C-alpha positions in Angstrom: 114.6 96.1 122.5 110.9 95.5 122.8 109.6 91.9 123.1 109.2 90.2 119.7 105.7 90.4 118.2 104.1 87.0 118.7 102.6 85.9 115.4 100.2 83.1 114.2 100.1 82.5 110.5 97.1 81.0 108.7 97.6 79.6 105.3 96.1 77.3 102.7 99.0 76.7 100.3 102.7 77.0 99.5 103.4 79.5 102.2 105.8 81.9 100.3 104.5 84.9 102.3 105.1 82.9 105.5 108.7 82.2 104.2 109.2 85.9 103.6 108.3 86.6 107.2 110.7 83.9 108.4 113.5 85.3 106.2 113.0 88.8 107.6 113.1 87.4 111.2 116.2 85.5 110.4 117.8 88.6 108.9 116.9 90.5 112.1 114.8 92.9 109.9 111.7 92.1 111.8 111.3 91.9 115.6 108.8 89.0 115.7 108.4 85.3 116.3 106.1 82.9 114.6 104.5 80.9 117.4 101.9 78.9 115.5 100.9 78.0 111.9 97.4 76.7 111.1 96.0 75.5 107.8 92.7 74.3 106.5 94.5 72.0 104.1 96.5 68.9 105.0 99.3 68.5 102.4 100.5 72.0 101.8 104.1 73.1 101.7 103.3 75.9 104.2 103.0 73.3 106.9 106.2 71.7 105.8 108.0 75.0 106.2 106.6 75.3 109.7 107.8 71.8 110.5 111.3 72.5 109.1 111.6 75.6 111.4 110.3 73.7 114.5 107.2 75.9 114.7 104.0 74.4 116.2 101.6 73.7 113.3 98.2 72.1 112.8 96.0 71.1 110.0 92.4 71.5 111.1 90.1 69.1 109.3 86.6 70.4 108.7 85.3 66.9 108.6 86.0 66.5 112.3 83.4 69.1 113.3 79.6 69.1 113.1 79.3 72.7 111.9 81.3 75.8 110.9 81.0 77.4 114.3 82.7 74.4 115.9 85.3 74.3 113.2 86.4 77.9 113.7 86.2 77.6 117.5 89.0 75.1 117.1 91.1 77.9 115.5 90.1 80.4 118.2 91.0 78.0 121.0 94.5 77.3 119.6 95.2 80.9 119.0 94.1 81.9 122.4 96.1 79.1 124.1 99.2 80.3 122.2 98.5 83.9 123.3 99.5 85.5 120.0 99.7 89.2 119.5 98.7 89.2 115.8 97.1 86.7 113.4 98.5 86.9 109.9 96.3 85.6 107.0 99.0 84.6 104.4 97.0 83.1 101.6 94.3 81.7 103.8 91.4 80.9 101.5 88.5 80.8 104.0 86.3 83.7 105.0 86.5 84.2 108.7 83.1 84.3 110.5 82.2 87.2 112.8 82.9 85.2 115.9 86.5 84.7 114.9 87.0 88.4 114.0 85.4 89.5 117.3 87.7 87.2 119.2 90.8 89.0 117.8 89.4 92.5 117.1 91.9 94.5 114.9 94.5 91.9 115.7 94.2 90.1 112.3 95.9 91.3 109.1 95.4 90.1 105.6 97.5 90.3 102.4 95.3 90.8 99.3 96.6 90.5 95.8 95.2 93.7 94.4 95.0 97.4 95.1 91.9 97.6 97.3 89.2 98.7 96.6 89.7 97.3 93.1 89.3 93.6 92.5 88.4 92.7 96.0 85.4 91.5 98.0 83.3 88.4 97.7 84.6 85.9 95.1 88.0 87.7 94.6 90.7 85.4 95.9 93.8 83.7 94.5 94.0 83.3 90.8 90.5 84.7 90.3 91.9 88.2 91.2 94.6 88.0 88.6 92.3 86.7 86.0 89.9 89.6 86.6 92.8 92.1 86.5 94.0 90.6 83.2 90.5 90.6 81.7 89.9 94.2 82.7 92.9 95.6 80.8 94.1 97.8 83.6 97.7 98.9 83.5 98.4 98.7 87.3 97.7 96.2 89.9 99.5 95.4 93.2 98.9 94.2 96.7 97.3 95.5 99.9 97.9 94.7 103.6 95.0 95.6 105.8 93.5 94.9 109.2 90.5 92.5 109.0 87.0 93.6 110.0 83.7 91.9 109.5 83.4 92.9 105.8 85.3 91.2 103.0 88.5 93.1 102.2 87.0 96.2 103.8 89.3 96.7 106.9 91.7 99.6 107.4 94.6 99.6 105.0 98.1 99.5 106.4 100.1 99.6 103.2 99.7 99.2 99.4 102.1 99.0 96.5 101.5 99.0 92.8 103.1 97.1 90.0 102.8 97.8 86.3 101.2 95.5 83.8 102.4 95.3 80.2 100.7 94.0 77.1 103.0 90.9 77.2 101.8 89.9 80.7 99.6 86.8 81.2 97.6 85.8 84.3 100.6 83.7 85.4 103.1 86.5 85.0 100.8 89.0 86.7 100.5 86.7 89.7 104.3 86.3 89.8 104.7 90.1 89.8 102.2 90.6 92.5 103.6 87.9 94.7 107.0 89.7 94.8 105.2 92.8 96.0 103.3 90.8 98.6 106.4 89.4 100.2 107.9 92.9 100.5 104.7 94.6 101.6 103.8 92.0 104.2 107.2 92.3 105.9 107.1 96.1 105.8 103.6 96.1 107.4 104.6 93.7 110.1 107.7 95.8 110.9 105.5 98.9 111.3 103.2 97.0 113.7 106.1 95.4 115.6 107.8 98.8 116.0 104.6 100.4 117.3 104.3 102.7 114.3 100.6 102.0 113.5 97.7 103.6 115.1 94.0 103.0 114.5 92.0 106.2 114.3 88.2 106.2 114.2 86.7 108.4 111.5 82.9 108.3 111.7 81.9 104.6 111.6 85.2 103.5 110.1 88.8 103.2 111.2 91.9 104.4 109.3 95.5 103.5 110.0 97.9 106.3 110.8 101.6 105.6 110.3 103.7 107.2 113.1 107.1 108.6 112.5 
């Protein structure tokens, strides 16, 4: 068996997507190991999950740094010291600067709670996405896993999955439906990467993800 994919997880909240990864690893459905968990918020359950699993974890306090560059350099240093293969943004509610993305070029994936290119980009994060979906009256939403590039939600898509919206749905119930899709989709995407079944193909100025059989 190939060596486990070494993961770092960045999160800002409860960490249910992080838990889905841990559950898949425990069930031997995913050949990976979470080496490091980082958060921009102190008292979040995602860090507690990491502690309970004995995983190295840190809250990085913005107030300890003079500027944004120094702040994100702290993330970069920890990730490089840990020598991770892939950085997973699992509900991390900060926009990564170009210096971060360049340091881990096409080694960062993100889970977004909509079907990109709908309801994504600047200002679309967390509950704001589900509120916009609800307000629009669309009948389908879903989730997308993609590699991160220097745009906002513009990187090559690995997998997407849709879920139907009924007239009885609320913003809360839409969020709950999408979260279930996120858990499944993130694990599936990580499995593809861990098993060496994703390949980046350049088309013009952009990259696409080919899924190998």
